[in-house]
PAVEXGU-623957 format. One record per residue (C-alpha): x, y, z; residue number from 1. Coordinates in nm, 3 decimals. Example, Ala and Ser with C-alpha at 12.3 -4.5 7.8 and 13.67 -1.06 7.14 Angstrom:
<recs>
1.230,-0.450,0.780,1
1.367,-0.106,0.714,2
</recs>
This chain:
<recs>
3.125,1.543,-2.166,1
2.920,1.506,-1.844,2
2.545,1.469,-1.887,3
2.374,1.777,-1.732,4
2.180,1.722,-1.410,5
1.856,1.848,-1.564,6
1.884,1.587,-1.842,7
1.955,1.313,-1.589,8
1.650,1.415,-1.385,9
1.423,1.453,-1.688,10
1.531,1.114,-1.822,11
1.463,0.942,-1.489,12
1.123,1.105,-1.438,13
1.032,1.014,-1.795,14
1.123,0.653,-1.723,15
0.916,0.641,-1.404,16
0.616,0.810,-1.565,17
0.611,0.607,-1.888,18
0.806,0.287,-1.834,19
0.975,0.356,-2.170,20
1.249,0.115,-2.273,21
1.611,0.224,-2.250,22
1.618,0.220,-2.629,23
1.330,0.470,-2.648,24
1.498,0.690,-2.387,25
1.821,0.672,-2.587,26
1.648,0.811,-2.898,27
1.467,1.080,-2.699,28
1.758,1.207,-2.486,29
2.056,1.108,-2.704,30
2.212,0.920,-2.412,31
2.356,0.570,-2.446,32
2.164,0.280,-2.294,33
2.464,0.186,-2.079,34
2.469,0.539,-1.934,35
2.091,0.527,-1.881,36
2.125,0.205,-1.679,37
2.356,0.394,-1.441,38
2.173,0.728,-1.442,39
1.829,0.600,-1.335,40
1.935,0.430,-1.008,41
2.175,0.716,-0.927,42
1.904,0.980,-0.968,43
1.650,0.768,-0.780,44
1.891,0.737,-0.486,45
1.938,1.115,-0.489,46
1.560,1.174,-0.493,47
1.515,0.926,-0.208,48
1.778,1.106,-0.002,49
1.608,1.443,-0.051,50
1.250,1.319,0.001,51
1.314,1.057,0.273,52
1.109,1.252,0.528,53
0.800,1.228,0.306,54
0.730,0.884,0.456,55
0.733,0.843,0.832,56
0.589,0.576,1.059,57
0.433,0.739,1.369,58
0.653,0.706,1.676,59
0.426,0.812,1.964,60
0.069,0.740,2.078,61
-0.019,1.102,1.996,62
0.101,1.060,1.637,63
-0.102,0.738,1.600,64
-0.410,0.918,1.738,65
-0.361,1.179,1.466,66
-0.378,0.898,1.207,67
-0.683,0.747,1.380,68
-0.863,1.081,1.364,69
-0.874,1.054,0.985,70
-1.043,0.711,1.002,71
-1.259,0.778,1.309,72
-1.584,0.866,1.131,73
-1.585,0.542,0.930,74
-1.387,0.303,1.150,75
-1.288,0.425,1.499,76
-0.963,0.281,1.642,77
-0.825,0.226,1.291,78
-0.468,0.353,1.251,79
-0.402,0.259,0.889,80
-0.477,0.026,0.600,81
-0.229,-0.247,0.499,82
-0.177,-0.419,0.166,83
0.097,-0.613,-0.005,84
0.194,-0.654,-0.370,85
0.429,-0.871,-0.570,86
0.642,-0.641,-0.791,87
0.699,-0.852,-1.101,88
1.052,-0.828,-1.240,89
1.250,-0.982,-1.521,90
1.422,-1.306,-1.426,91
1.740,-1.217,-1.233,92
2.054,-1.393,-1.363,93
2.155,-1.703,-1.165,94
1.866,-1.649,-0.922,95
1.728,-2.002,-0.942,96
1.395,-2.007,-0.759,97
1.474,-1.731,-0.507,98
1.236,-1.481,-0.664,99
0.999,-1.730,-0.831,100
0.654,-1.687,-0.672,101
0.328,-1.881,-0.654,102
0.205,-1.703,-0.971,103
0.499,-1.852,-1.165,104
0.660,-1.513,-1.218,105
0.971,-1.354,-1.066,106
0.902,-1.086,-0.808,107
0.999,-0.899,-0.496,108
0.739,-0.801,-0.238,109
0.612,-0.459,-0.130,110
0.428,-0.428,0.203,111
0.268,-0.090,0.263,112
0.066,0.099,0.523,113
-0.135,0.409,0.426,114
-0.330,0.674,0.616,115
-0.671,0.829,0.545,116
-0.512,1.103,0.330,117
-0.389,0.850,0.070,118
-0.030,0.876,0.188,119
0.217,0.595,0.248,120
0.334,0.598,0.611,121
0.535,0.277,0.583,122
0.679,0.067,0.299,123
0.891,-0.248,0.315,124
1.033,-0.347,-0.024,125
1.251,-0.635,-0.133,126
1.130,-0.966,0.010,127
1.198,-1.254,-0.228,128
0.890,-1.367,-0.418,129
0.946,-1.736,-0.342,130
0.896,-1.679,0.033,131
0.534,-1.741,0.134,132
0.336,-1.422,0.178,133
0.286,-1.518,0.541,134
0.663,-1.541,0.578,135
0.710,-1.204,0.410,136
0.470,-1.039,0.652,137
0.623,-1.212,0.954,138
0.962,-1.069,0.850,139
0.816,-0.724,0.785,140
0.945,-0.454,1.022,141
0.590,-0.329,1.084,142
0.463,-0.664,1.215,143
0.778,-0.714,1.418,144
0.709,-0.383,1.592,145
0.347,-0.488,1.651,146
0.444,-0.830,1.788,147
0.712,-0.693,2.020,148
0.497,-0.404,2.144,149
0.747,-0.144,2.023,150
0.514,0.022,1.773,151
0.391,0.250,2.055,152
0.019,0.246,1.980,153
-0.223,0.418,2.222,154
-0.360,0.197,2.502,155
-0.674,-0.007,2.436,156
-0.999,0.187,2.478,157
-1.374,0.120,2.434,158
-1.549,0.209,2.111,159
-1.789,0.508,2.138,160
-2.082,0.414,2.361,161
-1.933,0.073,2.447,162
-1.764,-0.060,2.762,163
-1.521,-0.327,2.639,164
-1.166,-0.213,2.563,165
-1.046,-0.283,2.209,166
-0.699,-0.231,2.060,167
-0.608,0.012,1.786,168
-0.602,-0.183,1.462,169
-0.469,-0.191,1.107,170
-0.722,-0.290,0.839,171
-0.641,-0.554,0.578,172
-0.821,-0.785,0.337,173
-0.876,-1.159,0.358,174
-0.521,-1.236,0.242,175
-0.380,-1.160,0.587,176
-0.408,-1.348,0.915,177
-0.615,-1.179,1.185,178
-0.427,-1.072,1.498,179
-0.480,-0.840,1.793,180
-0.386,-0.532,1.591,181
-0.461,-0.677,1.244,182
-0.830,-0.665,1.153,183
-0.970,-0.854,0.852,184
-1.324,-0.930,0.723,185
-1.540,-1.223,0.829,186
-1.490,-1.498,0.569,187
-1.770,-1.612,0.339,188
-2.095,-1.452,0.222,189
-2.342,-1.309,0.471,190
-2.708,-1.214,0.450,191
-2.814,-0.851,0.420,192
-2.827,-0.657,0.750,193
-2.639,-0.924,0.944,194
-2.372,-0.817,1.190,195
-2.097,-0.981,0.982,196
-2.204,-0.815,0.657,197
-2.227,-0.473,0.820,198
-1.880,-0.515,0.968,199
-1.733,-0.632,0.638,200
-1.883,-0.331,0.459,201
-1.741,-0.088,0.716,202
-1.398,-0.248,0.697,203
-1.397,-0.263,0.317,204
-1.511,0.098,0.271,205
-1.231,0.214,0.503,206
-0.958,-0.019,0.377,207
-1.029,0.067,0.012,208
-0.802,0.370,0.060,209
-0.496,0.148,0.018,210
-0.640,0.003,-0.304,211
-0.685,0.360,-0.431,212
-0.327,0.448,-0.340,213
-0.187,0.155,-0.537,214
-0.428,0.242,-0.818,215
-0.304,0.598,-0.864,216
0.056,0.479,-0.823,217
0.019,0.254,-1.129,218
-0.178,0.520,-1.317,219
0.082,0.796,-1.274,220
0.399,0.588,-1.258,221
0.349,0.370,-1.561,222
0.668,0.179,-1.492,223
0.431,-0.048,-1.295,224
0.207,-0.117,-1.597,225
0.421,-0.416,-1.692,226
0.700,-0.629,-1.540,227
0.996,-0.408,-1.449,228
1.298,-0.464,-1.671,229
1.584,-0.326,-1.464,230
1.842,-0.501,-1.249,231
1.672,-0.659,-0.949,232
1.891,-0.481,-0.695,233
1.762,-0.145,-0.826,234
1.390,-0.230,-0.809,235
1.348,-0.140,-0.437,236
1.521,0.195,-0.495,237
1.307,0.280,-0.799,238
0.988,0.168,-0.624,239
1.066,0.379,-0.317,240
1.125,0.679,-0.545,241
0.773,0.643,-0.684,242
0.630,0.612,-0.332,243
0.815,0.921,-0.208,244
0.715,1.122,-0.515,245
0.353,1.011,-0.460,246
0.361,1.144,-0.102,247
0.541,1.461,-0.210,248
0.276,1.535,-0.473,249
-0.013,1.453,-0.237,250
0.135,1.679,0.033,251
0.216,1.970,-0.201,252
-0.037,2.253,-0.203,253
0.057,2.345,-0.558,254
0.050,1.997,-0.710,255
-0.199,1.786,-0.512,256
-0.501,1.890,-0.723,257
-0.303,1.828,-1.042,258
-0.171,1.491,-0.928,259
-0.506,1.378,-0.784,260
-0.787,1.612,-0.900,261
-1.139,1.578,-0.756,262
-1.291,1.247,-0.862,263
-0.959,1.062,-0.870,264
-1.034,0.844,-0.568,265
-1.337,0.629,-0.489,266
-1.612,0.803,-0.293,267
-1.957,0.743,-0.145,268
-2.255,0.970,-0.215,269
-2.595,0.901,-0.056,270
-2.483,0.548,0.025,271
-2.376,0.476,-0.334,272
-2.017,0.379,-0.415,273
-1.866,0.593,-0.692,274
-1.555,0.464,-0.868,275
-1.258,0.698,-0.887,276
-1.116,0.797,-1.226,277
-0.797,0.598,-1.156,278
-0.992,0.278,-1.225,279
-1.034,0.375,-1.591,280
-0.661,0.348,-1.660,281
-0.564,0.022,-1.494,282
-0.358,-0.236,-1.682,283
-0.465,-0.594,-1.733,284
-0.388,-0.756,-1.393,285
-0.198,-1.034,-1.571,286
0.036,-0.778,-1.730,287
0.083,-0.534,-1.441,288
0.403,-0.519,-1.235,289
0.198,-0.493,-0.913,290
0.002,-0.810,-0.833,291
-0.187,-0.928,-0.523,292
-0.030,-1.143,-0.258,293
-0.176,-1.482,-0.169,294
-0.386,-1.570,0.134,295
-0.193,-1.614,0.459,296
-0.336,-1.906,0.662,297
-0.282,-1.898,1.036,298
-0.478,-2.013,1.340,299
-0.545,-1.724,1.580,300
-0.634,-1.728,1.952,301
-1.004,-1.712,2.038,302
-0.981,-1.372,2.210,303
-0.871,-1.214,1.881,304
-1.200,-1.317,1.722,305
-1.377,-1.166,2.023,306
-1.212,-0.833,1.941,307
-1.354,-0.851,1.588,308
-1.692,-0.945,1.735,309
-1.689,-0.633,1.955,310
-1.622,-0.414,1.650,311
-1.900,-0.599,1.464,312
-2.152,-0.544,1.745,313
-2.062,-0.174,1.755,314
-2.116,-0.122,1.381,315
-2.433,-0.334,1.374,316
-2.589,-0.139,1.661,317
-2.488,0.187,1.497,318
-2.644,0.075,1.169,319
-2.967,-0.025,1.349,320
-2.988,0.311,1.527,321
-2.937,0.504,1.202,322
-3.212,0.306,1.030,323
</recs>
């Protein structure tokens, strides 16, 4: 007797939301574990087909300017925040060291770009964990588009009140290599009120959006609370389902306040950072399925550091004027 569609959907959503074992799902839904192993990827593929338009990389300068508008108050010329995670998986059969990463676990890699509304606008899933994180990013479609000039960003323009043209940039943390369109913090510790410290604060307070997005993803989709125990070839499909459902729920007028009620995300009030509620439900980092990528060393041309310096001068002058 065929398993009804509503049971297949309920079973899959239960799995994504709880990370329950197939054995637990078997007792709850009275479906064999062998059938469950087929149902989950099948339903996830169906969800991905229906919701595929929930994630879309901007294609025109006007669309990128719409993204920049959301960041403009905190970090003008920013068109998104980038982060990468190792998705820890059970050891694939006969995989050797293909998916064995620097943390001595087996993983595939997720590279993501988010906008100011806590939505994914790009996700690249499936790089082998053994490849250096620099290699993963170099092979990422997003960076390839940036490097080849096919990402179609708006032309360089001066920051407000400045005269030097700067490019539109993606914000990242210290793990990534700085580039013309990839902006990262100044390394090291810096004294209070210095240009470098002001810049790092502005970048961090804008980039933290991507940390919040991954935070709520692991809070709601508890499949990421521990290493994922499904066949490796299905992990990208299941991960993309969670990403698309995240965007769907954020975009939905009826569900956005249920999915992410006020206080969910980090905020700033009177200059004080306030932690979002998602931080109260995070797994031990050593047990989570989503783990940070390693630092990507790379020597960059001098003019790229001059771009960062121009941003730093802008924020430092703005900070001085406001004080």
